[in-house]
N, C-alpha and C positions, 0 to 999 in steps of 0.2 A: 473634348474629354468630359465624361460625366463626373460631376462632383458628388462626394459622399454627403448625404443628408442625415444629420443626427437629430433625433427627437429628444424631448425632455426625458422620456423613459430611458433612452440610450445613455444620456449624460448621468442620470441617477444611478443606473447600473454600473457605469464606469466609475463613478465616485465611490460606490459601496465596495467594489472590487479593489480599488486603490487604497481605501481605508484599511481593509482587512489585510492586504498584502503589505501595506506600510507598517502595520503593527507586527506582522510576522518578521519583517526585516529588522524592526526596532528591537524585538525580543532577542533575535539571534539565537543564542544558546541559553535556554532558561536554566534555573536551578533544577537539576534532575532529581525526581523523587520516585521513579519506578523504572525497571528494566534499564538501569544505567549502563550495564555492559552492552546492551543492544545498541545504544547510541554511539558508544565508542567503536563498536564494530562497523556502524555506518560510516564513521569518519575514516576508519582504517581501510575499508574497501574503496571508498571514494579516493583516498590517498593513493592506493595501488593504481587505479585508473589514471589518475593525474600523472603518475610516473611513467605511463605508457603501457602498462600491462593490460591485456585484453582478457575479459572473462571467458571461461571455458578453454581458452588456449594456454594462458599462463597460470591460471588457478581454477579449481573446480568451483562451481556455483549451482545452487538449486534455483537461482533466479536468472532471468535474462539480463542483458547488459544495460537496459534503459534506466533502472533505478541508480546504478553506479554512475552513469553518465550525468544524470540530473544532479546528483550530490557532488560529483567532481566539478561540475560547472559552478555550483555554489562555493566550493572551496577556492576555485580560481578567482571568483569575485571577491572573496574575503581575504585573499592573501594566505590561504591554507589555514585560517583560523577556525576554531570550532563553530563560530557564528555562521559559517558557510552553509550549514544544514538549514538554518532559518532563512537564509537568503535563497537557497534552492527552492524551498517551499513557497516563498513569496513569488518567485518568477514563474514556477510551474503552476502555482495556484491561479495567477493572473491569466496565463495562457488557457488553462482548462475552463476557468469560469467564463471568460469571454467567448471561448468556443461554444460552451453550453448555451450561453445567452444568444449567440448568433444562430444556433440551430433552432432555438425556441422562438426567436423574434419573428413576428409576422405570422407565426403558425399557432400560437397560443392566445386565447382570448384574455383580455384584462391584463393583470400584472403577472401572469404566469411566467413569462420569460425572466422578469426581474427576480422573482422568487427563486427560480432555479439557478440563476447566476449567483445569488447570494448563498444559496444552499451549497453549491459546488465549491465556491471559494472558501467557505468555512469548513467544508469537509476536508479540504487539503491542508489548510493552514493551522488548524487547531492543534496545539502542542500537547496532546495526550493520546494514549492508545485506545482505539475504539473498544468499547465494552468495559472500560475501567473509569475511575474517578476523573472528572475533567480538571481537578486541581492537582492530580498526580502528574506533573509535567514531565514529558519525555518525547523523544522523536523515535521511539522504538516502533518497528513494524509499519513504517511509512508506506510500504508497498501496498498494504491493505487500503489505505486512504486513496492512493493514486489509482489503484485498481477499481475501487467502487466508483470513483469519479469518471473514469474512462468508460466503464461498463454502463454507467448512468447515461452517457451520451448515446450509446447504442440502444439502450432500453427506450430512451425518449424518441429517437427517430423511428425505431421499429414499431413502437406502440402507436405513435401518431399515424403511421401508414396503415397499420393493421386495423385500427378502430375507425378510420375514415374511409377505408377502401370501398365500402358499399355505395358511396356517393360518387364514385368514379374519379376521385382525386389521384393524380399521378404524381409520385414523388420525383422531384427533379434530380438530374444526374449529379449535381453538386452535392446534394445531401447523401446520395448513395456513396459518393466518393468519401465523404466525411465518415460514414459508417465504417467503410473498409479501412481508412487510416486509423481510426480508434481501435479496431479489431487487431490490426497489426501491432500497434503499440502495446496492447495487452499481451500479445504473444511474446514480445521481447521484454515484458515486465515480469509477469508471473503467469505461467501457462495455464494454471487452473482457471483463471479469470477468462482467458481466451476460449477455453473449452466450454465454459458455462455461458458464454455469449451465444452459442450456436442455437439454443431454442428461440431466442429473440430473432436471430437472423432468418431462421426457417419461417417464422411467422411473418416476417417482413417480406420475404421472397414470395410466399404463397398468396399474399393478399393484394388485391388491386390489379390494375392494368399496367402495362409498360414494364413487364417483368424482365424482359431481355435487357432493356436499357438500364434498369436498376442493377442487374447482375454485372453488367459491364462496368458501371460506375463503381460498384463495390470492389471488383477485382482491380480496377485502376488505383483506387485509394490504398488498398491492401498492398498491391505490388510496389507502389512508389515508396512507401515507408519500409517495407521489407527489403527492398533493394538497398536502401541507405544503410539499414542496420546490418545487412549481410556483407556489405562492403567493409563496414567497421570490423566485423568478425572475421574478415578475410575469407569469407564463404566456408568457414570451418564448421559446417553443420554437424559432422560426425561427433565432435567433442561436445557440442551443445546438447544434442539429443542424448548422448551417453550420460552427461551430468543430470539431465532431467529424468532419465530412466533410473539412475541411482536414487534420486529423491523420491520418485514415485514408488519404487519398491520398498524403500525405507519407511515412507509415510504409510504405506499399505499395511505395515505390521501393527500400527497403533490406531489407524482410523476405523471407525465403525459407522455403518450406514444409519443405524438407529438414532445416532446423535443429531442427524439432520432434522428430524421432526421432534425436537426437544420441546419441553413446555415453554421455554423462552421464545422459540420461533412461533409457536402457536399463539401465545399471548400477544406478542408484538405485532402479529399479523392480523389481529382481530379488526382494528379500524380499517385496514386496507380491504379486507374481505367484505365488511359491511359497505364500504364505499363502492366496491364492485357490484354488490347487490343493488344499491341505489342507481348506479349508472346503467346496469343491465335492465332495470325495471322500466326505464323510459325510452327503450330503443324502438318502439313502434307497437303496432297491433299484436296482441298476444298470439293469434293463430297464423300470422303471415310467415312465409318462409324467410323473407328478408329479415324480420325481427328475430327469428330463431338464430339465424346465422350471425346477426349482430351480437346477440347475447353470448353465443358460443365463443366469439372472438374476444369479448371482454373477459370471460372466465379463463380462456386459454392464456391470455396475456397476464392476468393477475396470478394464476396458479404457477405460471413460469417464473414470475417475479418472486413469489414466496418460496418455491422449491429451490431456485437458484440461490436466494439469500440464505436458506437453511443449509444447503450444501457448502457454501462458502464459510458460513459460521462454523461448520463442523470440521473444516480443514484448516481454518486459521486458528491462531492462539488468541481467541477472542471470546469473551464470556457471553456477550449479548450485543445488541444493536444491529439493525437491518437497514443500512443506508439506502438500498434500492427501493424500499417502500416509499420514500419521499419522492423519487423520480416517477414511480408508477402512479402515485396519488395525484400528482399534477396532471398527468395525462388523462386520468379518469375524471377529475374535476372539470377539465377543459371540455370534455364531451357533454357534461351536464350543463355547463355555462352556455355553450353554443346552442344547445337545444332550447334552453330557457329564453335566450335572446331571440330565437326564431318563433317563440310562442309554443314550442313543443313540449315544455316541461313546466310544472307549477312551481310556485315560489317556495313551497315547503321542501320539495325535493332539492331545490337549489341550496337552501340554507343548510339542510342536512349534509349535502355533499361538501359544502364549505367547512362545516364543523369537523367532519370525519377527515377531510384533507389536512386540516390544521393539526389533528391528532397524529397523523402520520409524519408531518413535517417538523412541528415545533419541538418535540422533545430533543431530538439530535441537534437541531439548529441552535437551540438555547444552550445545550451543553457545549457545543463547539464555540459559540460566541462567548460564554462565560469563561471558558478556558483561555481563549485568546486575550480577552480583556484582563483577566486576573494575572496572566503571565506578564502582560505589558505593564500593569500597575506594579507588580513586584520588581520588574526591571527598573521602573522609575523610583520606587521607594526603597528598594533593597529588601532582601529576605528577612522576615521577622524571626525565623528560627535559625539556630547555628548551622553552618554548612562547613564541609571540608572541601578542599580544592586539589585538583590534580593539574600540575603545571605541564604545559606542552613546551617544546623547544622554541616556539615562536613567541614566548612571553605571555600568551593567553591561557587562562585557566578554565577548567571545567568544574563547576560547582555541583556538589552532591548534597542533597538534603538529608535529614536524619531518616533512618530506617523505621518504617511504620509497621512492618510485618516480619515476623520471625522467619518467613519463608524466603526473605531476600537478604539475610544477614551476610552471605558470602558474595553477593553480586551487587550491592549497593551500599551507600553511606560510608561511614568511617572504616568499616571492615574491608570494603572493596578498595577504597583509596589506600589503605595500609598494604594490602596485597599487591596493588599495582606499583606503589612506591618501592616496595621490597624487590619486585622484579626489575624495576628500572635501575635500582642501585646495583643489583647483581649483574645486569648487562653492562653497565658502565664500568664496573670493576674489572671484568674478565674479557671484554671485547674491545676492538678498536672502534674509533669514531665512525668508520664507514661500514661496519658490520651490521647487517640486519639479522633478525631472528625469526625462526618459525616456532609456533607453539603447538603443544598438545594440550589444547583447551578449546572451549567452544569458540572463542574469539581471540583475536591478536591485535591489541591496540598499540603495542610497544614501538613499532617502526614509525607510526604516525606521531606518537608523543615525543620520540627522540629525533625526529626528522632524519631518519636513515632510510636507505634503499630497502625495499621489501623484497625478500627472496621470492623467486618464482616457485610455485607449488602451493600446497595447502588447499584449504577450502574457505570460501567466503563465510560460511557458517557450518561448524562441525557439530551437528546435533544428531546423536546416535538414534537410530530407528526413526529418523525424520529426513535428514538429508543424505545419510548413508546407513548402511546396515552390514551385518556379517556377510550377507549374501551378495550385496552389490555396493561396491566402494571403489574409489580410485586406487590404482596400484601403488605400492610403496614408493616406487621410483617417481610416479607422478605426484604423490603427496609430499615427499621430502624435497623434490625438485633440486634446486642448486643451493639449498640452505647449508651453511657451515655450522650454524648454531641452532639448537632446539631447546626451548624452555618448556618444561613439563610442570603443570599445575598440580599442587597437592591440596585437596580440599580436606578440611578437618572433619572428623566424624562426631563431633560434639553434638549433644541434643539440641535441637532447634536450628541447626545449620541447614542450608538449602541442599537437599539430597539429589535434586535433578542434575545439578552441574557435575557432581561426582559420578553420576550414572553415565553422563556423556564422556567423562575422562576415562572411565573403566572400559567403555565401548571402544574409544580410540586406542587404548593400550592393548586391548584384546586383538584388534585388527592390525595395528602398526607397531606394537611393542617388540616383537621379534626382529623386525627390520631396524628399529631404533637401536637395539642392543648390538646388532650385527654391524651397523654402519657408523655409530657414534659411541662416544665414551663420556661418562659423567665427569664434570669438572668441579662443580661447586653445588652446594645445597643450602637452602634456608628453610624457614618454617613454612613457606608458601610455594617454593619452586625448587626444581632441580635443573641445572643448566648442563646441556650435553654439547660436545663438540665432535664434528666429523672426524673419523680416524684418518 
């Protein structure tokens, strides 16, 4: 039997991944300072799955089941405590980082594999939303971090194949299998990432020899993961694609193609474009056909990375940050390093490539590292600013930091904690201990916080003109499901309060208000909520 041989590079990479994931597990649930309601939504949907509910069949979702399964695994590890989200990040971060390192190991010159492993693990475990302050701790929109990390694996494998194809290198079947598996995971995570992986896959398929073998490996990896996920979904593809269609139609009402090439995308991509120019300039004799084809492939690869990053930025709730640039930069630097080691590039070009590669990698890497370290330090020392806490039925609390923006007064800090506690008291007063509730609100954290069974029905995220719209939405029967109780949020209209949440509520009431009045009757009302009971 062949023994596994680990080099010092391997042990160093494993140690770095273990350190980052250990910090993520230690942090657990940090003091939340941004998009607090999103984090409670992650807990509530993972709680649904842990109760045996299946996305798309038992409740509508604009995401695939992968995100909920990862977070449900974290809850299971933590005993259903809020820290389970941090545990899920630690486990998934280790898997993806070591996967990335394994893909790069032996194929990248120098420390490239180590750099990518660290980049990937920090990309997943850092506790803040991409494009926002690294000190505004939150686990909101984790699907974006997971999606970029999986898409980075595809970009890495496809880029290495495409840029090395002229020398006749054949990519092994194992790596094609890996690409297919990552693509399938993206499909069941967030479909926009799977669709935008196609340009890299086309470049990968078209470049080099052994095309048939690579395609078979790609289909094998994709098919294996897809079969497992379809078994979990009970092969209920109709409901899955119907939910995704609702989200696509809803998002289409607010998405604009022009936002893809925003100034943010252009400015952040300048180092990568300059790096592409440096890499393409050393591809061989200027007039040779082979050199032209090499240059064309460099630019096709980089333009695909920039355009895909811009498209994702325009569809995500993400102000800035292009994580794919880091993966693409390592591939380009590797081409320059290999040419320089063979005497085909001068030292100046090598130094310039290293500098530009660092510009692509370091900003996001440092932000992720600072966020992870700062959250761990706060966990050790305790928060310096006053916090409010929301108690769960399991004795664990969720701490919310003070509100720093007027736009989040209704969805974070003391105001949000007050609204949730008001709703919890209302539910406890008028329902039995085994009664779960449905909400007409963007999110529904009450069943998780009360440790009650969640009714079937509703939406994982009810965002008007994003996950549903007037033209495309689940039927009233599917939305209300088997719920006996419905809690309707009342957002205040005072100046400075967050108007987007009220916009979502008004959309829900416009679509489902008539059915609510027909099937339910109001029982009690507070300053924040109206409780309805099925007739």
